[in-house]
N, C-alpha and C positions, 0 to 999 in steps of 0.2 A: 651742699650735701644732697646725695641722690636718694630721695625717699621712695623711688620706684625700682629699686634694685631687685633683681630676681632672687626669690627665696631658695636658699640651698638647703634642701630637706633630705636628711638621710635617716638611716635606721636608728642611730643613737637618739636623735631628736624624737623619733616615733616612740621609742621606749620611754623617754621623758614624759611625753604626752600621756602615755598609758598610766605611768605612776601618778601623775597629777590627777587623772580621772579617779583612780582608786582612793587617793587621799582626800579628794574633794567630796565624793559621795559614793557610798556602796551601791546605790541604785544604778550606777553607770557600768555595772558588770556586763550588761548586754552589749553596750558599745565596745567594751574591752574585748569581748569574744568576737565580735564582728571584725574589729581591726586585726586581731590575731589571725583569723581565718583569711582575711583578704591578703595579709602579708605572706601567709603560707602558700596561697594560690599564685601570687606573683612570683614567688621563688620557683614553683613548679612550672609555670609558664615560661619563665626565663630559661630554664634548663631542658624544656621539652624538646625531643628530637624533631627535626624538620622532616616531614614525609617527602621522599624523593619522587619526582614525576619522571616517567619514562616516555619519551617521545622523540621523533625524528626532527632534525633541523636540516638546513640546506646543505651543509658540508657532507652529510651522510647520504645524500641523494644525488642523482645525475645533475650536473651543473646547468644543463640547457634542456628544459622539458619539451620545447618545440623543435628540438634538433635530434636529441638522443634520449630515448626511454623505451621501456617495454611497449608502451602504446604506439610509439612511432614505428616500431618494427611491424606491428599488425596493420597500422593504417597505410603505410607505404607498400605493403605487399599487394594490395588490391585483389586479394584472393577471396571469392565468395565463401569458400570453405572456412577460412579463418574468421571472416567477419560474422558468419552465422554462429560459429562456436563462441565467440567473445561478445558480440553485440546482439545476436538474435536476428539480424537482418543481413541481406546480401549487399554487395557494393552499390548496385543501382538504387536500391531503396534508401540506403544511407545518404547517397548524393541527392535523392529526391527530397528527403527531409531537410537537408542543408539548403537546397534551392527553393524550398517552399516557405522560407522566412526565418529559419533558424540562424543562418549566417548573418543576415542583415540585423536581426535583433541582438545577436551577440556582439556585433561590432559597433552598434550605435547606442546601446543602452549602458549606463553605468551600473557596475555591480553593487548591490546594496551593502553598505557599511555604516556603522554608527558614527564614523569620523569623516564622512564625506558628504558633499552636497548632492542629493539625489537628482536635482535639476541640472547638474553640471554635465559637461560632455564626457564621453567615455575616453579612457586612455589605453588604446589598443597596444601601444608599444610597451606598456608597463605590465602587461598581463603575462602569466606563466603559461597559459594555454590559449590557442587560437580557437575559432569556432568549431572546427572538426574535433579538437581535443575536448571542448566542452560537451558536444553531443556524445562523443565516445565515452566520456566519464559518466554521463547520465545513463546511457544504455548498458554499460558494463555493470554499473551499480544495480540496475534493475534485474539483470540476467545472472547475478551471482549472489552468494550468501556471505562473501568475504567482508571483513571489517574494514574500517577506513585506513588502517595502517597499510593493508595490502594495496589499496587504491593509491596511497601516497607513493609506494615503491613502484607501481606500474606506470603511474603518470608523472612521477618525479616532482611532486608538489608537497608543501608542508601542511600540517594538520589544519590550520586556520583557513588556508586556501582551499582545501578539499571541501570543507563545510560550506563556504560561501559560494564557490563555483558550482557545487552540486545543487544547492537550492536555486541558484540563478538559472542553471541549465534546465532543471525540471520545470520551472515556471514557463520558460520559453517553449519547451517541448510540448507541454499541455496546450499552450496557445496555438502552436502550429498544427497539432493534431485535430484541434477544433475547426480548422479551416480547410483541411483536405478531404475529399469525398471518401477515400478508402477507409478513413478512420471513423466514419459516421456510425452511430448506433441509431437506427431508425426502425419504426414499426412498419411492416409492409402493407401495401394496399391489397385489394382483392386479387389483382393479377399476380402480385408478388407471392401471396399466400398460395395461389394455385400452382405457380411454378415450384414453390417449395414442396407442395403436396405431391406433385408429380415425381420429384426427386426421391422423396421418402417411399412412395409406393413402388418405384422402380427398384429401390434398394431392397425393400422387404416385399418382394413380389408374391411370397406365399401368404402374406397377411390378408385377412379379409375385412378388417375393421379400421383401416387407416385412411380411407378416402376422406380427405379434408384435413388431415394432420399437416401442419406447416411449421412445426418447430418443437424443441425440447426444453424443458424447464427443470432446474434443480437448485438446491441451496449449496453454498460453499462457506464453511467456517474457517476463518483465518485467525491465527494466534495473536494475542496482544499481551503486552506487559501487565503485571498486576499493579493496582492503584492503591495508594495509601488512604484514599478517600473511600470509606465504607460503602456509600451509596453507589459510587462509580464502579467499585469492585463487584458488587452484587449485580449491577446491571449487565456486566460483561461475563458473568459466570454462567456457563452452560452446564446444567445438572446432568444432561444426557452424556456428555463427553467428559465431565469432570474437569473442565479447563476453562481458562479465560479466553474468550474469542469475540470476534465481531461477525455478524451474520450478513450474508450477501445472497441474493437470488439472481441467477443469470438465465437468460433465454437464448438458446442457440438456434440458428438456422441450419438446415441440413448440409450446407456448404461449409460450415464451420465457423462462420462469423457470428458475432454477438448482436442480436437484434435490440435488446434492451436489458437493463439491469437495475436492481435496487442494491445500493452498497452502504456499508458502514453503519448497519443497524446494531443495536445492543445484542450481545450474544445470548442473553436470557430469553430473547423472543423466539417463538416458534416460527419455522419457515412459512407456515400458512399465514401468519400475521405480517411478517416482513413483506410478503408478496402482494399486499393490498393495492399498491399502485398499478401492478400488472393486471389485477383483476379488473380495474377500471378500463384498461386498454382492451381487455377481452370482452367486456360487456358493451363498451361504447364504440369501439373502432374495429370490431371483428364481425364480419358477416356470419350468418347462421351456417351451420355445417362445417365451419372451420374451427379447429381446436388445437391445443398443445398436448403433448405427451409428457407426463410427469410421474413421480412416485407417489405412494399412498399418503405422504405427508400433506398433500394438497387436496382441497375440496374439488368436486366435479363442476360446480358452478352451472347447474342446469341438468336437464335430462333430454334425451332424444336429439333433435336437430339443434336445439339451443345449448347443448352441452359444450362448455368452453374448454374443459380440461379432462382428458381421459387418464385414469389412474388404475393401477392394478388393485386387486382385492387386498384388504389388510389380512394379516396372518390370523387365522381362526374365525374369519368372517362367516356368518351364516348366509346361505344363498336360498332365496325363496323362488317359487314358481314351478312350472312344469319341468319335466326332465329335459326337454329341448331347450327351454329358456335357461336352465342352469348350465347346460353344456355350452351355450352361446357365451354366457358370462364368463365361464372359466377359460374358454378359448381366447376371448378378448383380453382377459387379464394376462394370460401367458404371452400374447403378442406385445402388449404394452411393456411388460417386464423385459422382454427381449430387446425391444427398441430403445428402452431408457438407458441401455448400456452406452448409447451414443453420447449422451450428455456426460457421462463419466469420462469418456475419451476427450470431450471438449474441455473439461476441467483439467485433465492431465496435460493437454496441449498448452493451456494458459499457465499453469504452475510449472510445467516442465521447461518452458522457455524463460519465464520471469521468476526465477528462483528466489527473489527477494520476498515473495509472498509466503515462503515457508518460514521466514524469520519473524519473531514477535514484533508487532507494530507498536508504536508509542501510544499508550492508552490516554495520555494527556494532550495529544495533538490530533484532534478530530479532523481539522482541515488538512493536515499533512497526510493523514491516512486516506482521505477522500481523493487528494491529488494523486497519490501513488496508485490507487485502485483505478482511477479513470485513465491515467496514462497507460497502465498495463492492458486494460480492456481495449482501448483504442489502438494501441500498438498491436495487439493480437489481431484485430481486423486488418490492419495494414500488412502484417506478416502473412495472414491467410490469403489476402487478395493479390499481393505482389510477389511474395516469396513462394506462395502456394504450398505452405507446410501447415497441415492440420491433421487431426486424427479421426475426424468424423467420416 
């Protein structure tokens, strides 16, 4: 006789158990109610409608992504006009990034997956995109606001492949940009500051107070998604703009490249607080009589020859001194206000090319935001140096 036979338990036996509980002890009414509720919930769960998911699979896409797709049409055209429109870079710059390490890294490294050995060899023949497709996917993602479904259609790859390939390509791209000189963000030496100052003074030849100006500084707020965590939500809420953002401070040179930047700070911080690392550069690595031009949100950091930042007067500010001194201060303020338009053009050049910065960034992924911002800023320098497109 099998004493380990499986118990065949059905609803009739459950009713029998409930009746036994009632007959046994009226104190078991709580257990009775619990069992009744559990049974009702099981019935609801059993008949609950299954929510349909809508997504693309291989039969709905082009069958050979490396042979025939929207991306292949652009890639094989080898037209600067098309490349700049879709990727933000011309053909020679795209090839330059490929030859600077992107192709080798794509072909030799395994793509991260939870079900593969990360120390194993890559399987190039099993991939849906080659190295050019991977770089194109990353660049088009940065230069557009489209969702991943559109990327699936353009590159003819399924949803899970888009996510994995995009992360893989962005990691490689950031690494490559860190190795090429055109993408470098560096603080200039005295000679570099003097060259920048000469450019600014030639541009604003009418200005009387720009001798020593070598760059422009301003803040850039970028939208982020709201967080369910109250502390994190408050940290990113900007009361001035009434929105959830992250704060960034960018310093542009007069040729349009970015010299340095502070990125990914909480949106509740004021620009003057976010810029503290830049203040250290101005105090410690900037000779006297050289300064940045900025708006009135920033402090002057000194007076006279040691002034590190020139800013316009705040609205309603009272001016002290003689008539001549007041006229000088007003004239200087007007000149700084006029010149600071250049940094607005720089911000427009950055966001105009890399439209992904207009989309709300993931508030829970600080590392991902930092990666995206650094890639965009380094690519901006590459674009300015090689494609020679900027608005300053």
